[in-house]
N, C-alpha and C positions, 0 to 999 in steps of 0.2 A: 144597328142590330141586324144580324143575319138570321133569316127566317127560312126554314124548310117548309114546304107546302106539299102534302100528299093529296092530290085531287086529280081525277080522270076526266072531268068535264071541263073542256077548254073555256067555255064561257065563265065558269066559276074561277078558274085559274086567272083569267084575264081581269076579272072584277077585283078579286082578292089582291092580285098583284098590283093593280093600279092603285088601290087604296093604301096598301102598305109602302109602295115605293113613293107615292105622294107624301108620306109622312117621313121619308128619308131613310127607309129600311131596304135592305137587299133581299130579294125574294129568289129562292132556288126551288123550281117546281118539279115534282116528280109524279108520274102517272101510275107507277107501279111500286108496291111496298118493297119489293126485293131491291129496286133501284135506290130507293131511300136508305135501306139498311147498308147497302154496299157503300154509299157515300158516306155514311156515318163511320165507317171504318177509318177514313182518312180526313174527314172535315168535321168541323164542330159547328153548331148552330145555337143561337140564343134562344130560340123559340121553334117549336115544331108543331105544325097544324096538320091534324089527320082527318081525313075522310074515312068513315068506317067501311064503306062499300066500294072498293076499287078492285079491278081484276087482279087475280092471283093472290098474293098475300094481303089480307085486309088491314085496315088501320089498327084495328084491335090486336091482330097477330103482331104487327109492327111495335105497337106499345108493349106487349108482352116480351118481345125479344129484347 
């Protein structure tokens, strides 16, 4: 499964990525909402995990988009 992760805290990215990758999933981490939205124009993901409070465009704004 391809997972997109929107998270700006590196410790959280490492922890979540380690757990998901250990279960056999590919994780693509983004620290900015705009970067995730740009990736979604050309890539598809099976699951998107959003942090509500990231710099720039929040997780909620990404969800609304």
